[in-house]
C-alpha positions in Angstrom: -0.6 0.1 0.1 1.5 3.4 -1.2 2.4 5.5 1.8 0.0 8.3 2.6 1.7 11.3 3.6 5.3 12.3 5.2 6.2 14.2 8.5 8.7 16.9 8.1 10.5 18.9 10.9 7.3 21.3 11.1 4.9 20.0 8.7 3.6 16.7 7.3 2.9 16.5 3.5 -0.3 14.8 2.3 -0.2 12.5 -0.9 -3.7 11.9 -0.8 -4.7 13.8 -3.8 -1.5 13.0 -5.8 2.4 13.3 -5.8 4.2 16.1 -4.7 6.4 18.1 -7.0 10.1 18.5 -5.9 11.4 21.7 -8.2 15.6 21.5 -8.4 17.5 24.5 -7.3 21.2 24.1 -8.0 23.6 26.4 -6.8 26.8 25.2 -8.7 28.3 26.3 -11.8 28.5 22.2 -13.0 25.2 20.3 -12.8 24.8 18.4 -15.6 21.5 20.4 -16.9 21.1 23.8 -15.5 25.0 24.7 -13.9 25.9 28.0 -13.7 22.4 29.1 -15.1 21.3 30.2 -11.1 24.8 30.1 -9.5 24.1 33.2 -7.5 22.0 33.4 -4.0 20.0 36.0 -5.9 19.6 34.2 -9.1 19.0 30.9 -7.3 16.4 32.9 -4.5 14.4 33.9 -7.5 14.4 30.9 -9.7 12.8 29.5 -6.1 10.2 31.6 -6.1 9.1 31.1 -9.3 9.0 27.3 -9.2 6.9 27.3 -5.9 4.2 30.0 -7.8 4.8 27.1 -10.9 3.2 24.3 -8.0 6.2 23.0 -6.0 5.5 21.9 -2.9 9.2 21.1 -2.4 12.0 22.8 -3.2 15.7 21.1 -3.0 18.4 23.3 -3.0 22.0 21.9 -3.4 25.1 23.2 -3.7 27.2 20.3 -4.8 26.9 18.7 -8.5 26.6 15.0 -8.6 26.2 14.3 -12.1 28.9 11.2 -13.1 32.4 12.2 -12.6 32.0 15.4 -10.6 34.5 16.5 -8.7 33.4 17.2 -5.0 33.4 20.5 -3.5 34.7 21.2 0.6 31.9 22.2 3.4 33.1 25.8 3.5 32.2 26.0 -0.7 29.0 24.1 -0.3 27.8 26.0 2.5 28.6 29.5 1.1 26.3 28.3 -2.1 23.3 27.1 -0.2 23.0 28.6 3.2 22.0 32.4 2.1 19.8 30.8 -0.9 17.8 28.8 2.1 17.4 31.9 4.5 16.2 33.6 1.7 13.7 31.0 0.5 12.6 30.7 4.3 12.3 34.3 4.7 10.2 35.0 1.7 8.0 32.0 1.3 6.2 29.2 3.4 7.3 26.2 1.7 9.1 22.6 2.3 12.9 23.4 1.5 15.3 20.5 1.5 18.8 20.2 1.6 20.8 18.7 -1.3 23.7 17.1 0.4 25.7 13.8 2.1 27.6 16.5 4.1 26.3 16.6 8.2 27.7 20.2 8.4 25.9 21.4 5.6 23.1 19.9 6.2 23.0 20.8 10.0 23.5 24.4 9.3 20.6 23.7 6.6 18.1 22.7 8.6 19.3 25.8 11.0 18.7 28.3 7.8 14.9 26.7 7.7 15.4 23.4 6.0 12.8 20.8 6.7 14.2 17.7 4.7 17.6 15.9 4.2 18.1 14.6 0.3 21.0 12.5 0.9 22.2 10.5 -2.3 24.7 8.2 -0.4 21.9 6.5 1.8 23.4 9.0 4.8 26.4 6.1 4.4 28.7 8.7 3.0 29.4 11.1 6.7 29.3 8.9 9.8 27.8 12.2 11.4 24.7 12.7 9.0 22.8 10.3 11.1 23.3 12.1 14.3 22.0 15.5 12.8 19.1 13.6 11.2 17.8 12.0 13.9 18.5 15.1 16.3 17.0 17.8 14.0 13.8 15.8 13.1 14.0 16.4 9.6 12.3 14.7 6.9 15.0 12.0 5.3 15.4 10.7 2.1 17.8 8.1 1.3 18.8 7.2 -1.8 20.3 3.9 -3.5 23.7 4.5 -5.2 26.4 2.1 -6.8 29.7 3.6 -5.6 30.2 7.8 -6.1 29.9 10.0 -8.6 33.1 10.0 -9.7 32.7 5.8 -10.3 29.2 5.3 -10.6 29.0 4.5 -14.3 31.9 2.9 -14.7 30.7 -0.5 -14.8 27.3 -0.7 -12.8 26.1 -4.4 -12.6 23.3 -6.3 -10.6 22.3 -9.5 -10.2 18.3 -8.0 -10.3 18.5 -4.2 -10.2 15.0 -3.8 -8.6 15.3 -6.6 -6.6 18.4 -5.8 -5.3 17.7 -2.1 -4.6 14.4 -3.1 -3.2 16.2 -5.0 -0.7 18.7 -2.3 0.0 16.1 0.2 0.5 14.6 -2.0 3.4 17.9 -2.1 4.8 18.1 1.6 5.2 14.8 1.8 6.4 15.4 -0.5 9.6 19.1 1.2 9.6 17.8 4.6 10.1 14.8 3.6 12.6 17.3 2.1 14.5 19.2 4.7 14.9 16.4 7.0 15.7 14.6 8.4 12.9 11.2 7.8 13.2 9.8 5.6 10.5 7.2 8.3 9.0 10.3 10.7 8.5 11.5 8.2 5.9 11.7 8.4 1.9 13.1 6.4 0.0 14.8 6.7 -3.7 15.9 4.4 -6.1 18.5 6.6 -7.6 17.7 6.5 -11.2 20.7 7.3 -13.4 23.5 6.8 -9.8 24.9 4.0 -11.0 23.0 2.4 -13.5 22.9 1.8 -17.0 20.2 2.8 -19.5 18.4 -0.6 -19.3 18.9 -0.7 -15.4 16.6 3.1 -15.2 13.8 1.4 -17.8 13.8 -1.2 -15.4 13.6 0.5 -12.4 10.7 3.4 -14.3 8.9 0.3 -14.8 9.1 -1.4 -11.8 8.4 1.5 -9.7 5.5 1.0 -8.3 7.5 -2.1 -6.5 9.2 0.2 -4.2 6.0 0.8 -2.6 6.7 -2.7 -0.5 9.0 -0.7 1.7 6.3 1.1 3.1 7.3 4.2 3.1 6.9 7.7 0.4 9.0 7.0 -2.5 11.0 9.9 -4.5 12.4 9.5 -8.4 14.4 12.0 -9.8 15.1 11.5 -13.6 14.2 14.5 -15.1 16.5 15.4 -18.2 18.9 12.8 -17.4 21.2 11.0 -19.9 19.1 7.5 -20.7 16.1 9.9 -21.6 18.2 11.2 -24.8 19.1 7.4 -25.3 15.2 7.1 -25.2 14.6 9.7 -27.9 17.5 8.6 -29.9 19.3 11.7 -29.8 21.5 12.9 -27.2 21.3 16.2 -27.5 17.6 16.7 -27.4 15.6 18.7 -25.4 14.6 16.3 -22.6 11.7 18.2 -21.3 8.8 16.1 -22.7 10.3 12.8 -22.3 10.9 14.0 -18.5 7.2 15.2 -18.9 5.9 11.3 -20.2 7.9 9.7 -17.5 6.4 12.0 -14.6 3.1 11.3 -15.4 3.7 7.4 -15.7 5.2 7.8 -12.8 2.3 9.8 -11.3 0.2 6.4 -12.2 2.1 4.1 -10.3 1.7 6.2 -7.0 5.2 7.8 -6.6 4.6 10.2 -3.9 7.7 12.8 -5.1 8.8 13.7 -8.6 11.7 15.8 -8.8 12.0 17.5 -11.7 13.4 20.7 -13.2 10.4 21.8 -15.0 7.3 22.2 -12.7 4.7 23.6 -13.8 3.9 21.4 -16.7 4.6 18.6 -14.6 2.3 19.7 -12.2 -0.5 20.6 -15.2 0.2 17.3 -16.7 0.0 15.2 -13.4 -3.5 17.2 -12.0 -5.0 16.2 -15.7 -3.6 12.8 -15.7 -4.8 12.0 -12.3 -8.2 14.0 -12.6 -9.4 11.8 -15.7 -7.9 8.4 -14.0 -10.1 9.4 -10.6 
């Protein structure tokens, strides 16, 4: 049975009327799709305001690119990028803010600045201090599956059965997080589309997305503009927003609770129409 809510630090998201749209706010010079486009506090904050107006329920602020073969940045550089943006968003609008980081120092500062969610691509395995911050702050937690690291994940991703292997991992992460003091209702899980997966793996995970409801947690899927969509379209240089939109609607029909995208307005409109027509 798909989870119907997700408890964050100060609010609860309700999915009974459909999925939440998570708008991507990259405060980076090198993210794969929009790196450098919003690489200032003013530009990133204005972009976040627009995403919220377009229908984003969550704004996911990130200060370190996690594209394949990306280079990590220091804690201080990441803090300098994201904290002013989070503070500015929190001062201007009442919306759930997520910090996309695997660093405990960044997560803790972000929560203090107004974020309500820690979205960690390492599944809280990348920094041993992250679990303490997660449990103590009471933030909502999204733990993602990734094989390897951003610098190695696309070298040779291999699975016995990609869906079963990742489902097993996510069950284990849920049990571990709960055992470390994170309330189960605060846990969200992400199969990690594009993070240590081949084209075939990504397609299989999309096809089997509803299997992840077996975890009992809300599921987040972040497929937006990723390379496998260009491959599906037969043109790596093609605009990937239409392909992203088609998959977003499919994921919504599979009950996925959080859909993470760059293009919010058309995603929200398309999902609203699709869910209305099938309800």
